[in-house]
N, C-alpha and C positions, 0 to 999 in steps of 0.2 A: 969318745962317744961310746956308750954301752952297746954291746952286741948281744944282749939277752934276747931270748926267743920271743917273737911277736906272733901270737896265734891269729887265725883269721877271725875268731870270735871267742868270747868268754863271758861267763856270768858276772853280774855286778851285784855284790852283796853288801848291805850296810847294817848298821846297828839295829834299826827297826826290824829288819829281816831276822836277825839273830834273836832278838828279844821275842818276836812272835813265835819262833820255833821253841824257845826255852819255855815260854808260857804254856804251850801245849804239853811239853814234856813234864811239866809240873802238875798238869791237870789230870782228871779221871779218865780221859779218853785219848788214846793214841791212834785209834782207828775207829771208824763207824760212829764218830761223835758229831758234835754240832758244828765244827769248823767247816766240814764238807758242804753243808747246806749254805752256810754264810758265804763261802767261796763261790758256789754256783749262783747264788743270788747276785753277788757282785759282778760276776761275768755277764749275766743277763742284762744288767744295767749298763755296763760298759759297751757291749756290742749291740744292744737294743733288740734282743730276741726275747721270746717268752719263756723258754726252758733251756737249761744247760745241764750237762751230765759230766761229772768229773771222773776220770779214770787214770790208770797208772802209766799210760803212754799215748802218744798220738797214734801209734799203730793200733792199739786196742780200740781207740775211738773210731778209727777207720773200719775195723773188723765188725764191731757191734752195729755201726751205722749200716753196713752192707746187709747184715742179718735182719736188722729192723725193717729195711726196705724190701726184704723178701728175696734177696739174691741167692740163687741156689744152682745146683748142678744143671748144666745145659744152657744157663743164661750167659750173656756177654757183658763184660765190664770194659770200658775204654778209659784210658787216662793218657797223660803226656809221657813221652820217653825221657824228658828232662825233669827228673824228680828222683827222690829217694825210693828204693825198691818197695817200700811199704805201700805206696800208692797203688801198686799193681798186685802185690802179694795178698792184699786184703780180699781181692776177688778170688784168687786161687784157694785161699782158706775156705771159701764157701763152695768150692767145686765148680766155679764159673770159669769160662774161657776169657782170657785177657787179651786185649788188643790196644793199639796206641793211635793217637792223632798227632801229626807232626806240628811243629811250632812255627810261630812268626819269628824270623831271625832277628828282628829289631828288638823284640821284647823278651824272647825266650819262653813265651807263654803259648798255650794251646791256641792254634789259629782257627777262628770261627769258620773261615771259608773252607779250610781243609776238613773241618768237622762236617760242614754241610755236604761237601762232595762225598765223604766217606759214608754219611748217612743215606744219601741218595742211592749209592751202590748197595749198601746193606739192606735197604728197604726192598730193592729189587731181588735180592738173594734170600730174603727172610732171615737175616742175621743181625737185626737191629739190637743195640745194647739195651740192657735193662737199667744200667747205671752208667753215667759219665762222671768222671772225677777230674774237673779242671784243677790245675795246680798253680797256686799264686806264688810263683818263683820269686825269691829275694824280697818278699813282702809286697809285691805288686799284683793287684787283682787282675785276673783275666777279664775279658769283655763279657761280663755276666749277662747283661740284657740280651745280647745276641745268642749266647748259648741257651739261655732260658727260652727264648723264642723258638729255637730249634727243638727244645724239649717238649714244648706244647705241640709242635707239628708232628714229631716222631714218637712221642710217648715215653721217653726215658726219664728216670729220676736223676737228680743232681746231688752229689756230695762235693762241696768245695773243700779241697785240701788247702787249708789256710795255715798249715804248720808254721809258715814263715810270717804270717800276715796279721796277727792280732794288733789292733790299733789303727789299721788302714781303712780305706773306704773306696767305694766304686759308685760313681754317679750320686755322690752325697749320701749313700747308704753305708753304714758301718759294715765292715767285713765281719760276718758272723750273724748279721741281722736276718739272714736267710730270705731276703726279699726276692732273690732270684734262684733259690735252691731249696731242697728239702732239709738238708743237714749241712752244717759247716763244722770242720774239725780244726783244732789248734794243737800244736805241740808245746810242751813246757820243759823241754830238754835244756840243759845249762847253756847251750850255744844260741838258744832262741831269744826273742825279744824280752820276754820275762820267763822266769823259771820257777818250778816247784821242786827242782832236783831231777826227778823224772815225773812225767805226768802228761795228761792230755785232757782236752775238753771237746765235747760234742754239743753244738747249739742247734736248736730247732724251734719252730713255731707250732709244731704239732704235738699235742699232749700224748697221743697214742704212741708216737715214736719215742718221746722222752721216757714214758713209763716202760716201754719195751727195752730200751737201752739200759735203764737203771736195773731192771731185772737181769738182763744178760751180763752186766758187769759183776754180779754177785751170784754166780752159779745157777742162774735161772730160777732163783727162789723168791716166792711171794710170802711175806710175813703178815700182811693185813688180811685178817679172817674174812673181811667183806668180799674178798676176791677169790676165796678158796673154791675149789671145784667139789670138795667133799665137806658136808656140813657136820655139825655136832662133834667137832674136835676139841681137844683140850687147849688151854691157853698156851701150852708149851709148843704147840704144833706150828709147822710151816710147810709149805708145799713147793716142790720143784716142779715148775710147769714148762720150763724150756731147758734145753741143753745150753747152760751158760758157762761162764768162765770166772776165774778170780782176777778181775781187772780193776778192783777197787783202788781208789786213791786213799792213803791214810791221812789222818788229821795233821801229822807233822808236815807232810808235803803241802797240804792245802793251806796251812798257816803261812808257809813261805810264799806260795803263789798269791795269796790274798794280800800279803804285805807288798810284794812286788807290783801287784796290780795298781796300788795306790800311786805309784810314780811312773805309770805307763807313758803318759804324755811327755814327761821329762826325758825318759829314755829315748823315745822316738824323735824328740826335738834334737837331742844330741846326735843321733844317728844321721838325721837329715843334714845337720851342720857338717858332719864328716863327708857325706856324699857331695855336698856343694863344694867343699874344699878339694875333693878329688877332681870334680868337674873343672875347676879353675886350674889346678896345678898340672893336670894331665892333658889339657886341651891342645898342646902343641906336639904331643907324642902320637905315633901311628897306632892308635887304639881308640876304642869308644866304650863308654859305659852303656849297659842295657838301658833302653828307653823306658820311661814311665809315661803312659798315655795321659793326656790332659784331664781325662775324666776320673783319674785314679789318684788317691793320696796313698803313697806307699809307706810302709813302716820300715823299709830299708834294712831288712834283716841281713842282706848280703850286698857287698859292693863288687859286682861282677863286671869285669872288662872283657872286651873281645879284641884280640890283636888283629890288625889289618891284614897281616900275612896269614893266610889259611893253610898252614903247613904243619903237619904233625910233629916233624923233627924240630922245627923252630919253636913251636909251642912247648915241647918237652925241654928244650934248652933254656927258655925263659923261666919256666917253672922251676927247674932244677937249680938254676943260678940264684933265684930268689930264696929257695930253701937253703942253699949253701950259705947264704948270708943271715940265716936264722929268722927269715920272714916266712911265717907259716901259711903261705898261700894254699889254696885248695881248688879243686875243680868240682863244681856243682852243675851238672853231674855227668858221669859216663852214661850214655843212653841205656835205659833199662833193658831194651830189647837185645843189646849186645852183651849183656851179662851171660856167663856160661849156662846158667840154669834156663834162661829164656831162649838162648840159641838151641838148647836141647828140645824146646817146645816148637821149634821150627822157624824162629826169627833169624834174620841174617843181615849182613851188610847191604846198604842201599835201600832198605825197607822204608826208612824215614830220613831222607837225605839232609833236610835242614837241621835236624837234631844231631846227626852225625857230624856235619860241618861245624856246628856249634861246639861240640866237645873237643874239636881240634884247635880251637883258638880262644876258649873261655877260661878265665882265671879269676878266682875270688880273692880280693885283697882284704887285709885286716880292717874290720869295722866293729867297734863296741864302745860303750860310753866312756870307759876309762882309758881309751887309746890316747896316749900323751902326744904332745907336739913333737917331741924328740922321736918317738916311734913312727909317727906319721911321716915326718921328714925323711927318716931312714928308708921308708917304702918308696917315696917319690924319688929320692936320690938314686936308689938302685935301679928303678925303672928307667930313669934318665940315662944312666950309664949303659944299660943294656940296649936301649932302643934309639938313642940319639946317634 
């Protein structure tokens, strides 16, 4: 049996993807051309939103979303500790203070009841958040109706971090439809559900937010003279009206993303099949897969197990043993508040106990459309050797 390396995830590229990129390379526009708008239009149709804005990364999408919603110095942004650091860093980029809401241990998702308790306390102390960013870990949506209800009560804005979750749904609403949020962001990194190489999307139903984000992704520049603040300028003129960034997605990347989007349902179907196989084959081992609530259709970006033994040394032993067998497991994630940078901001151990317990027994197993039966069986066999 081959002992080649099995990553936890990887891109799936076919001939259509390659041909789409080559077509752009042969065209007149490598960037700021027509493919960007075509990709954005296709995204709006898939996630059922009114507007989408393509950028060069999910992190960029988070950043300009925060700016568009007015986050600034002195404001508060809350997110989950179990996420990639970008979900928190986007608030720091804006000068805001960042805090966290602990998770539901069964799902790994932001717990609405813990959010409610924290909001009650913050309301009393005058430190309510301006923005809350629920993170749809592993492709599974948070309980957005409950979080949205709290936003109406306490007045905060919502950005859904759906970096893992394109193609999923919550209460029959497509993730990205923004039925329960102001903005949703997706990542198009190669390990995600679909990829543009590097890239991100922000979706919204608010025209003003979409226009602001489009401006921010391109240096804060306005080129349409109808919206100039100074009249009687030449046709060559443009105006910088905001402090923006070079966060544009180029047409090469958009072409790849557009091609991948065409087989989104096929990709998610295959991922669901792999998850179901894991459920069957792992059912007798002392571990559990993260739960997916009945009201959610997950896109299954990650296959996260939690070992029944909550012991950091045992967790490290299982992880290292799998890696030693060329099985590229990963931990998603070390709690953000325990990263050295955030410790320097004042966070410490025991601040968010469920998230810290999660990080001591969670392991992401390989899942991607091209995962072969041989590779899958290798993963199962090694887990059986280690845990039986």
